[in-house]
C-alpha positions as a Python dict, from the first residue, in 0.01 Angstrom:
ca = {
    (1, 'X'): (0, 0, 0),
    (2, 'X'): (-199, -12, -283),
    (3, 'X'): (-351, 313, -383),
    (4, 'X'): (-797, 306, -321),
    (5, 'X'): (-979, 291, -606),
    (6, 'X'): (-1370, 342, -699),
    (7, 'X'): (-1585, 10, -612),
    (8, 'X'): (-1893, -97, -789),
    (9, 'X'): (-2067, -194, -550),
    (10, 'X'): (-2446, -210, -746),
    (11, 'X'): (-2628, -110, -1101),
    (12, 'X'): (-2960, -83, -1225),
    (13, 'X'): (-3135, 84, -1508),
    (14, 'X'): (-3438, 353, -1431),
    (15, 'X'): (-3725, 382, -1672),
    (16, 'X'): (-4002, 713, -1677),
    (17, 'X'): (-4235, 648, -1396),
    (18, 'X'): (-4487, 622, -1675),
    (19, 'X'): (-4412, 639, -2016),
    (20, 'X'): (-4579, 959, -2199),
    (21, 'X'): (-4702, 1005, -2488),
    (22, 'X'): (-4505, 1177, -2618),
    (23, 'X'): (-4228, 916, -2604),
    (24, 'X'): (-4334, 663, -2829),
    (25, 'X'): (-4253, 874, -3141),
    (26, 'X'): (-3896, 914, -3283),
    (27, 'X'): (-3749, 1179, -3112),
    (28, 'X'): (-3551, 1349, -3457),
    (29, 'X'): (-3187, 1455, -3397),
    (30, 'X'): (-3082, 1837, -3488),
    (31, 'X'): (-2783, 1928, -3718),
    (32, 'X'): (-2630, 2084, -3368),
    (33, 'X'): (-2685, 1726, -3216),
    (34, 'X'): (-2561, 1554, -3494),
    (35, 'X'): (-2224, 1684, -3557),
    (36, 'X'): (-2141, 1557, -3206),
    (37, 'X'): (-2171, 1166, -3290),
    (38, 'X'): (-1790, 1162, -3212),
    (39, 'X'): (-1722, 1350, -2933),
    (40, 'X'): (-1767, 1230, -2574),
    (41, 'X'): (-2053, 1240, -2301),
    (42, 'X'): (-2094, 1533, -2065),
    (43, 'X'): (-1980, 1411, -1770),
    (44, 'X'): (-2008, 1648, -1441),
    (45, 'X'): (-2049, 1626, -1113),
    (46, 'X'): (-2092, 1749, -752),
    (47, 'X'): (-1935, 1707, -406),
    (48, 'X'): (-2196, 1702, -150),
    (49, 'X'): (-2050, 1658, 259),
    (50, 'X'): (-2270, 1375, 494),
    (51, 'X'): (-2515, 1601, 669),
    (52, 'X'): (-2431, 1547, 1101),
    (53, 'X'): (-2735, 1293, 1090),
    (54, 'X'): (-2547, 1014, 877),
    (55, 'X'): (-2266, 922, 1154),
    (56, 'X'): (-2566, 833, 1393),
    (57, 'X'): (-2746, 731, 1108),
    (58, 'X'): (-2635, 328, 964),
    (59, 'X'): (-2955, 369, 686),
    (60, 'X'): (-2832, 680, 555),
    (61, 'X'): (-2639, 573, 268),
    (62, 'X'): (-2959, 336, 153),
    (63, 'X'): (-3247, 572, 214),
    (64, 'X'): (-3052, 860, -9),
    (65, 'X'): (-2982, 580, -287),
    (66, 'X'): (-3347, 471, -265),
    (67, 'X'): (-3537, 828, -305),
    (68, 'X'): (-3236, 959, -566),
    (69, 'X'): (-3384, 637, -769),
    (70, 'X'): (-3736, 733, -721),
    (71, 'X'): (-3719, 1066, -789),
    (72, 'X'): (-3506, 987, -1112),
    (73, 'X'): (-3772, 815, -1225),
    (74, 'X'): (-3996, 1096, -1204),
    (75, 'X'): (-3729, 1341, -1356),
    (76, 'X'): (-3718, 1102, -1639),
    (77, 'X'): (-4121, 1110, -1739),
    (78, 'X'): (-4072, 1491, -1804),
    (79, 'X'): (-3733, 1431, -1976),
    (80, 'X'): (-3810, 1105, -2110),
    (81, 'X'): (-3549, 1103, -2394),
    (82, 'X'): (-3239, 1068, -2137),
    (83, 'X'): (-3437, 686, -2084),
    (84, 'X'): (-3407, 584, -2439),
    (85, 'X'): (-3142, 424, -2704),
    (86, 'X'): (-2992, 637, -2995),
    (87, 'X'): (-3120, 420, -3353),
    (88, 'X'): (-2956, 419, -3668),
    (89, 'X'): (-3171, 378, -4005),
    (90, 'X'): (-2993, 316, -4335),
    (91, 'X'): (-3070, 418, -4727),
    (92, 'X'): (-2898, 311, -5030),
    (93, 'X'): (-2993, 536, -5266),
    (94, 'X'): (-2857, 771, -5220),
    (95, 'X'): (-2636, 619, -4937),
    (96, 'X'): (-2772, 762, -4599),
    (97, 'X'): (-2828, 701, -4205),
    (98, 'X'): (-3079, 863, -4010),
    (99, 'X'): (-3028, 841, -3659),
    (100, 'X'): (-3260, 955, -3382),
    (101, 'X'): (-3369, 830, -3030),
    (102, 'X'): (-3587, 538, -2959),
    (103, 'X'): (-3722, 525, -2626),
    (104, 'X'): (-3942, 184, -2678),
    (105, 'X'): (-3878, -103, -2512),
    (106, 'X'): (-3556, 48, -2384),
    (107, 'X'): (-3399, -25, -2015),
    (108, 'X'): (-3369, 322, -1977),
    (109, 'X'): (-3090, 517, -1801),
    (110, 'X'): (-2852, 382, -1535),
    (111, 'X'): (-2822, 402, -1171),
    (112, 'X'): (-2443, 340, -1032),
    (113, 'X'): (-2360, 342, -646),
    (114, 'X'): (-1965, 257, -562),
    (115, 'X'): (-1747, 327, -286),
    (116, 'X'): (-1432, 503, -227),
    (117, 'X'): (-1199, 441, 121),
    (118, 'X'): (-1109, 861, 45),
    (119, 'X'): (-1205, 1179, 203),
    (120, 'X'): (-1346, 1522, 82),
    (121, 'X'): (-1019, 1653, 129),
    (122, 'X'): (-784, 1388, -29),
    (123, 'X'): (-994, 1498, -326),
    (124, 'X'): (-981, 1879, -287),
    (125, 'X'): (-640, 1965, -143),
    (126, 'X'): (-393, 1827, -335),
    (127, 'X'): (-310, 2131, -629),
    (128, 'X'): (-391, 1912, -917),
    (129, 'X'): (-748, 1734, -949),
    (130, 'X'): (-667, 1402, -911),
    (131, 'X'): (-707, 1119, -1146),
    (132, 'X'): (-909, 929, -923),
    (133, 'X'): (-1229, 1218, -1022),
    (134, 'X'): (-1246, 1066, -1330),
    (135, 'X'): (-1340, 717, -1200),
    (136, 'X'): (-1613, 899, -1047),
    (137, 'X'): (-1813, 894, -1411),
    (138, 'X'): (-1978, 617, -1615),
    (139, 'X'): (-1872, 588, -2004),
    (140, 'X'): (-1538, 664, -1992),
    (141, 'X'): (-1406, 729, -2307),
    (142, 'X'): (-1783, 674, -2465),
    (143, 'X'): (-1809, 869, -2764),
    (144, 'X'): (-2200, 1033, -2810),
    (145, 'X'): (-2287, 752, -3079),
    (146, 'X'): (-2189, 403, -2808),
    (147, 'X'): (-2564, 537, -2722),
    (148, 'X'): (-2676, 297, -2967),
    (149, 'X'): (-2615, 55, -2704),
    (150, 'X'): (-2511, 270, -2418),
    (151, 'X'): (-2778, 435, -2170),
    (152, 'X'): (-2778, 778, -2305),
    (153, 'X'): (-2822, 901, -1924),
    (154, 'X'): (-2539, 725, -1654),
    (155, 'X'): (-2572, 828, -1274),
    (156, 'X'): (-2252, 726, -1020),
    (157, 'X'): (-2308, 774, -687),
    (158, 'X'): (-2007, 708, -522),
    (159, 'X'): (-1973, 713, -144),
    (160, 'X'): (-1640, 868, 39),
    (161, 'X'): (-1577, 847, 378),
    (162, 'X'): (-1749, 1179, 480),
    (163, 'X'): (-1886, 1311, 149),
    (164, 'X'): (-2092, 1159, -142),
    (165, 'X'): (-2052, 1301, -527),
    (166, 'X'): (-2313, 1257, -754),
    (167, 'X'): (-2174, 1232, -1098),
    (168, 'X'): (-2402, 1234, -1447),
    (169, 'X'): (-2298, 1075, -1807),
    (170, 'X'): (-2515, 1237, -2022),
    (171, 'X'): (-2493, 1213, -2408),
    (172, 'X'): (-2417, 1546, -2554),
    (173, 'X'): (-2603, 1463, -2824),
    (174, 'X'): (-2923, 1494, -2695),
    (175, 'X'): (-2826, 1807, -2506),
    (176, 'X'): (-2574, 2090, -2438),
    (177, 'X'): (-2409, 2234, -2079),
    (178, 'X'): (-2747, 2450, -2053),
    (179, 'X'): (-2945, 2157, -2097),
    (180, 'X'): (-2746, 1926, -1886),
    (181, 'X'): (-2783, 2162, -1565),
    (182, 'X'): (-3123, 2218, -1681),
    (183, 'X'): (-3200, 1824, -1602),
    (184, 'X'): (-2978, 1830, -1308),
    (185, 'X'): (-3205, 2123, -1164),
    (186, 'X'): (-3531, 1945, -1181),
    (187, 'X'): (-3413, 1629, -1105),
    (188, 'X'): (-3323, 1842, -769),
    (189, 'X'): (-3639, 2039, -746),
    (190, 'X'): (-3856, 1734, -770),
    (191, 'X'): (-3606, 1561, -499),
    (192, 'X'): (-3675, 1872, -282),
    (193, 'X'): (-4051, 1847, -318),
    (194, 'X'): (-4009, 1530, -157),
    (195, 'X'): (-4152, 1389, -489),
    (196, 'X'): (-4491, 1469, -414),
    (197, 'X'): (-4583, 1585, -768),
    (198, 'X'): (-4495, 1486, -1136),
    (199, 'X'): (-4742, 1687, -1296),
    (200, 'X'): (-4534, 2003, -1294),
    (201, 'X'): (-4193, 2178, -1143),
    (202, 'X'): (-4100, 2560, -1290),
    (203, 'X'): (-3884, 2497, -1621),
    (204, 'X'): (-4054, 2261, -1852),
    (205, 'X'): (-3803, 2171, -2142),
    (206, 'X'): (-3937, 2173, -2496),
    (207, 'X'): (-3809, 1906, -2728),
    (208, 'X'): (-4014, 2093, -3025),
    (209, 'X'): (-3728, 2095, -3261),
    (210, 'X'): (-3603, 2392, -3363),
    (211, 'X'): (-3554, 2378, -3794),
    (212, 'X'): (-3469, 2658, -4075),
    (213, 'X'): (-3737, 2715, -4322),
    (214, 'X'): (-3798, 2434, -4556),
    (215, 'X'): (-3616, 2179, -4346),
    (216, 'X'): (-3669, 1929, -4087),
    (217, 'X'): (-3741, 1747, -3829),
    (218, 'X'): (-3589, 1487, -4008),
    (219, 'X'): (-3186, 1508, -4100),
    (220, 'X'): (-2942, 1280, -4268),
    (221, 'X'): (-2639, 1219, -4285),
    (222, 'X'): (-2460, 1112, -4596),
    (223, 'X'): (-2283, 771, -4479),
    (224, 'X'): (-2343, 429, -4466),
    (225, 'X'): (-2093, 341, -4184),
    (226, 'X'): (-2005, 459, -3864),
    (227, 'X'): (-1610, 383, -3987),
    (228, 'X'): (-1677, 689, -4196),
    (229, 'X'): (-1769, 1005, -3888),
    (230, 'X'): (-1670, 839, -3584),
    (231, 'X'): (-1302, 887, -3442),
    (232, 'X'): (-1176, 817, -3127),
    (233, 'X'): (-964, 1019, -2911),
    (234, 'X'): (-700, 997, -2655),
    (235, 'X'): (-576, 1253, -2438),
    (236, 'X'): (-243, 1351, -2405),
    (237, 'X'): (-58, 1345, -2072),
    (238, 'X'): (-248, 1708, -1917),
    (239, 'X'): (-231, 1814, -1619),
    (240, 'X'): (-562, 1957, -1442),
    (241, 'X'): (-617, 2267, -1147),
    (242, 'X'): (-895, 2428, -1093),
    (243, 'X'): (-804, 2848, -1039),
    (244, 'X'): (-1065, 3023, -836),
    (245, 'X'): (-1104, 3448, -929),
    (246, 'X'): (-1257, 3592, -704),
    (247, 'X'): (-1617, 3862, -772),
    (248, 'X'): (-1352, 4174, -664),
    (249, 'X'): (-1064, 4036, -928),
    (250, 'X'): (-1326, 4013, -1212),
    (251, 'X'): (-1404, 4367, -1142),
    (252, 'X'): (-1057, 4472, -1214),
    (253, 'X'): (-1016, 4289, -1545),
    (254, 'X'): (-1302, 4441, -1673),
    (255, 'X'): (-1232, 4744, -1587),
    (256, 'X'): (-864, 4745, -1701),
    (257, 'X'): (-995, 4543, -2020),
    (258, 'X'): (-1325, 4845, -2107),
    (259, 'X'): (-1005, 5095, -1979),
    (260, 'X'): (-779, 4985, -2264),
    (261, 'X'): (-1048, 5016, -2505),
    (262, 'X'): (-1204, 5353, -2404),
    (263, 'X'): (-1546, 5190, -2370),
    (264, 'X'): (-1798, 5057, -2198),
    (265, 'X'): (-1907, 4709, -2386),
    (266, 'X'): (-1673, 4475, -2309),
    (267, 'X'): (-1809, 4160, -2033),
    (268, 'X'): (-1671, 4025, -1723),
    (269, 'X'): (-1642, 3670, -1887),
    (270, 'X'): (-1497, 3882, -2228),
    (271, 'X'): (-1278, 4035, -1998),
    (272, 'X'): (-1196, 3674, -1790),
    (273, 'X'): (-1107, 3454, -2137),
    (274, 'X'): (-888, 3778, -2294),
    (275, 'X'): (-703, 3694, -1913),
    (276, 'X'): (-678, 3339, -2027),
    (277, 'X'): (-599, 3379, -2393),
    (278, 'X'): (-284, 3572, -2373),
    (279, 'X'): (-195, 3347, -2060),
    (280, 'X'): (-176, 2998, -2236),
    (281, 'X'): (-36, 3173, -2545),
    (282, 'X'): (241, 3270, -2395),
    (283, 'X'): (325, 2995, -2208),
    (284, 'X'): (329, 2763, -2516),
    (285, 'X'): (591, 3037, -2674),
    (286, 'X'): (450, 3068, -3005),
    (287, 'X'): (632, 3139, -3352),
    (288, 'X'): (527, 3487, -3329),
    (289, 'X'): (358, 3478, -3654),
    (290, 'X'): (176, 3188, -3549),
    (291, 'X'): (-182, 3195, -3543),
    (292, 'X'): (-365, 3144, -3201),
    (293, 'X'): (-737, 3092, -3136),
    (294, 'X'): (-967, 3155, -2857),
    (295, 'X'): (-1337, 3002, -2916),
    (296, 'X'): (-1610, 3074, -2681),
    (297, 'X'): (-1926, 2844, -2674),
    (298, 'X'): (-2178, 3059, -2752),
    (299, 'X'): (-2566, 3023, -2630),
    (300, 'X'): (-2765, 3018, -2994),
    (301, 'X'): (-3100, 3053, -2792),
    (302, 'X'): (-3106, 3413, -2698),
    (303, 'X'): (-2933, 3471, -3060),
    (304, 'X'): (-3226, 3317, -3305),
    (305, 'X'): (-3491, 3530, -3450),
    (306, 'X'): (-3703, 3441, -3271),
    (307, 'X'): (-3532, 3329, -2970),
    (308, 'X'): (-3519, 2937, -2845),
    (309, 'X'): (-3655, 2970, -2498),
    (310, 'X'): (-3407, 2844, -2294),
    (311, 'X'): (-3576, 2617, -2146),
    (312, 'X'): (-3535, 2432, -2546),
    (313, 'X'): (-3366, 2136, -2477),
    (314, 'X'): (-3080, 1987, -2693),
    (315, 'X'): (-2761, 2142, -2845),
    (316, 'X'): (-2817, 2505, -2929),
    (317, 'X'): (-2423, 2624, -2897),
    (318, 'X'): (-2118, 2728, -3130),
    (319, 'X'): (-1776, 2707, -3107),
    (320, 'X'): (-1688, 3114, -3175),
    (321, 'X'): (-1397, 3243, -3220),
    (322, 'X'): (-1157, 3512, -3201),
    (323, 'X'): (-793, 3475, -3289),
    (324, 'X'): (-490, 3637, -3410),
    (325, 'X'): (-151, 3609, -3439),
    (326, 'X'): (117, 3531, -3105),
    (327, 'X'): (301, 3873, -3178),
    (328, 'X'): (-32, 4059, -3220),
    (329, 'X'): (-223, 3906, -2873),
    (330, 'X'): (103, 3970, -2676),
    (331, 'X'): (166, 4267, -2802),
    (332, 'X'): (-175, 4430, -2706),
    (333, 'X'): (-256, 4465, -2367),
    (334, 'X'): (-608, 4315, -2217),
    (335, 'X'): (-787, 4507, -2375),
    (336, 'X'): (-694, 4446, -2761),
    (337, 'X'): (-712, 4038, -2688),
    (338, 'X'): (-1088, 4123, -2503),
    (339, 'X'): (-1250, 4366, -2782),
    (340, 'X'): (-1156, 4043, -3022),
    (341, 'X'): (-1374, 3857, -2843),
    (342, 'X'): (-1623, 4080, -2767),
    (343, 'X'): (-1664, 4145, -3147),
    (344, 'X'): (-1711, 3764, -3231),
    (345, 'X'): (-1981, 3776, -2954),
    (346, 'X'): (-2178, 4093, -3126),
    (347, 'X'): (-2120, 3941, -3448),
    (348, 'X'): (-2341, 3573, -3363),
    (349, 'X'): (-2609, 3682, -3456),
    (350, 'X'): (-2961, 3490, -3624),
    (351, 'X'): (-2801, 3580, -3940),
    (352, 'X'): (-2511, 3417, -3806),
    (353, 'X'): (-2667, 3107, -3700),
    (354, 'X'): (-2886, 3026, -4023),
    (355, 'X'): (-2575, 3022, -4214),
    (356, 'X'): (-2426, 2774, -3997),
    (357, 'X'): (-2741, 2562, -4061),
    (358, 'X'): (-2752, 2652, -4370),
    (359, 'X'): (-2422, 2560, -4469),
    (360, 'X'): (-2418, 2220, -4245),
    (361, 'X'): (-2731, 2101, -4449),
    (362, 'X'): (-2598, 2231, -4768),
    (363, 'X'): (-2277, 2006, -4705),
    (364, 'X'): (-2025, 2344, -4626),
    (365, 'X'): (-1867, 2211, -4340),
    (366, 'X'): (-1769, 1896, -4189),
    (367, 'X'): (-2119, 1675, -4137),
    (368, 'X'): (-1995, 1521, -3780),
    (369, 'X'): (-1719, 1677, -3626),
    (370, 'X'): (-1374, 1526, -3554),
    (371, 'X'): (-1319, 1526, -3124),
    (372, 'X'): (-959, 1603, -3264),
    (373, 'X'): (-1122, 1903, -3478),
    (374, 'X'): (-1261, 2050, -3149),
    (375, 'X'): (-968, 2011, -2952),
    (376, 'X'): (-666, 2199, -3177),
    (377, 'X'): (-465, 2481, -2945),
    (378, 'X'): (-767, 2652, -2878),
    (379, 'X'): (-919, 2760, -2540),
    (380, 'X'): (-1302, 2618, -2485),
    (381, 'X'): (-1432, 2751, -2228),
    (382, 'X'): (-1846, 2678, -2089),
    (383, 'X'): (-2083, 2913, -1982),
    (384, 'X'): (-2084, 2969, -1568),
    (385, 'X'): (-2398, 3108, -1585),
    (386, 'X'): (-2575, 2777, -1540),
    (387, 'X'): (-2751, 2762, -1167),
    (388, 'X'): (-2456, 2450, -1079),
    (389, 'X'): (-2493, 2461, -713),
    (390, 'X'): (-2849, 2511, -632),
    (391, 'X'): (-2849, 2112, -726),
    (392, 'X'): (-2937, 1997, -356),
    (393, 'X'): (-2994, 1690, -263),
    (394, 'X'): (-3037, 1646, 92),
    (395, 'X'): (-2701, 1658, 183),
    (396, 'X'): (-2732, 2095, 145),
    (397, 'X'): (-2477, 2283, -73),
    (398, 'X'): (-2244, 2091, -245),
    (399, 'X'): (-1848, 2166, -141),
    (400, 'X'): (-1703, 2167, -516),
    (401, 'X'): (-1762, 2103, -878),
    (402, 'X'): (-1577, 1864, -1056),
    (403, 'X'): (-1543, 1685, -1417),
    (404, 'X'): (-1460, 1380, -1601),
    (405, 'X'): (-1208, 1285, -1836),
    (406, 'X'): (-1423, 1356, -2148),
    (407, 'X'): (-1396, 1617, -2391),
    (408, 'X'): (-1084, 1790, -2276),
    (409, 'X'): (-726, 1827, -2443),
    (410, 'X'): (-456, 2053, -2411),
    (411, 'X'): (-592, 2401, -2373),
    (412, 'X'): (-932, 2341, -2287),
    (413, 'X'): (-1062, 2543, -2011),
    (414, 'X'): (-1416, 2501, -1850),
    (415, 'X'): (-1581, 2809, -1678),
    (416, 'X'): (-1848, 2704, -1329),
    (417, 'X'): (-1953, 3023, -1078),
    (418, 'X'): (-1746, 3021, -721),
    (419, 'X'): (-1840, 2823, -487),
    (420, 'X'): (-1927, 3175, -269),
    (421, 'X'): (-2135, 3284, -565),
    (422, 'X'): (-2153, 3659, -567),
    (423, 'X'): (-1986, 3742, -952),
    (424, 'X'): (-1682, 3433, -820),
    (425, 'X'): (-1575, 3246, -1132),
    (426, 'X'): (-1379, 2911, -1092),
    (427, 'X'): (-1214, 2783, -1393),
    (428, 'X'): (-1090, 2415, -1458),
    (429, 'X'): (-776, 2469, -1687),
    (430, 'X'): (-642, 2149, -1849),
    (431, 'X'): (-279, 2216, -2002),
    (432, 'X'): (31, 1985, -2131),
    (433, 'X'): (255, 1984, -1798),
    (434, 'X'): (532, 2183, -1916),
    (435, 'X'): (343, 2464, -2028),
    (436, 'X'): (151, 2445, -1665),
    (437, 'X'): (412, 2487, -1466),
    (438, 'X'): (462, 2823, -1719),
    (439, 'X'): (102, 2931, -1608),
    (440, 'X'): (164, 2901, -1282),
    (441, 'X'): (483, 3140, -1276),
    (442, 'X'): (264, 3403, -1522),
    (443, 'X'): (289, 3731, -1336),
    (444, 'X'): (-7, 3825, -1542),
    (445, 'X'): (-222, 3498, -1442),
    (446, 'X'): (-125, 3502, -1103),
    (447, 'X'): (-203, 3825, -963),
    (448, 'X'): (-597, 3774, -1135),
    (449, 'X'): (-642, 3475, -958),
    (450, 'X'): (-663, 3373, -608),
    (451, 'X'): (-359, 3137, -680),
    (452, 'X'): (-311, 3021, -364),
    (453, 'X'): (-628, 2916, -206),
    (454, 'X'): (-693, 2549, -295),
    (455, 'X'): (-1072, 2503, -500),
}
């Protein structure tokens, strides 16, 4: 018997309802944006249960698709760079290239309708996230540089027997996770307003680029051929699981970490990150003197002076890190590891942000980051603070959040808010099969997580 597959029924391109004047000009990218040309698109999505009326209304899906398309067109008026394409202008002396977003003449964002003969339970009940979830997203394995010919935004609506998955693939050069969920939330807000207004909503994006004094807004890369800085990454065989941590469990972790260090400064997120860092290091059986690293995606918006507004649309995160030897990490308690991460967070201030940008501009660091460098033996969670479950599209609150193939490697951990809210957290963990089996038997990890509760 053949396994069910995702079947694409239709696809089209969605343009902004009208072109804002700003879209006539090139949209220049910042160093943080350009550094991601060789990594994957962001792929996240939400799974919704079909409302009861859908069973009686044979036109439910068509009406939903029409409304999603029309409100997406309105949202793109405000988020116009997402409807563009990347463009490169080369220079010979000195050899360089300028990569920017061109919104003129683009066909727009891609919109796909697909079907799958499976239920919500088929997706959420298995221990591991089923591989079929990767088919809920467009631009599979595409790197951001592919945005020269591919859409910078692609929406795939996959209809299940009793649910709908809304998957969004966004070019990472245009924005980080904060920007990604900013767009998703504003699209939802326009949808819930019945598309009545195109002029205002709660959080209009800020596209004015920030750059250090004496620099910008144009940043050239020292390359003339994409082969010089683009590489393709294939992940090894991985198991992917979503582990749930209740608000009570996280409060206990935080209390323990702070008690270990006789402080009150360690955050919940730092405590949870320390737990996972220790657990993954332990299951990997590293040599005692081997360096182990935990990287956290720090939002630079609030750390810049003056701070960037939260509505700043672009990339403004940097992977700060705590590191030590395996023997040091596992020879100390949870609080010791959490304090390492706390120090890394505190040290990442306005001065650190400017030093990193200066290094990029002066050639002290690699201009375009190869994905292999990001995915080398570390744990790299993204923030759970964005309003992910606030995105509603006429079907109530989503029942789960899932991601695609993009940007996954052995040791990748992504943080989502728990479905019930209240400070609970879900961790999406990707590990090689042997390491995942060991994690499922790691006592420190099991005691902290709601291990037997399917997410």
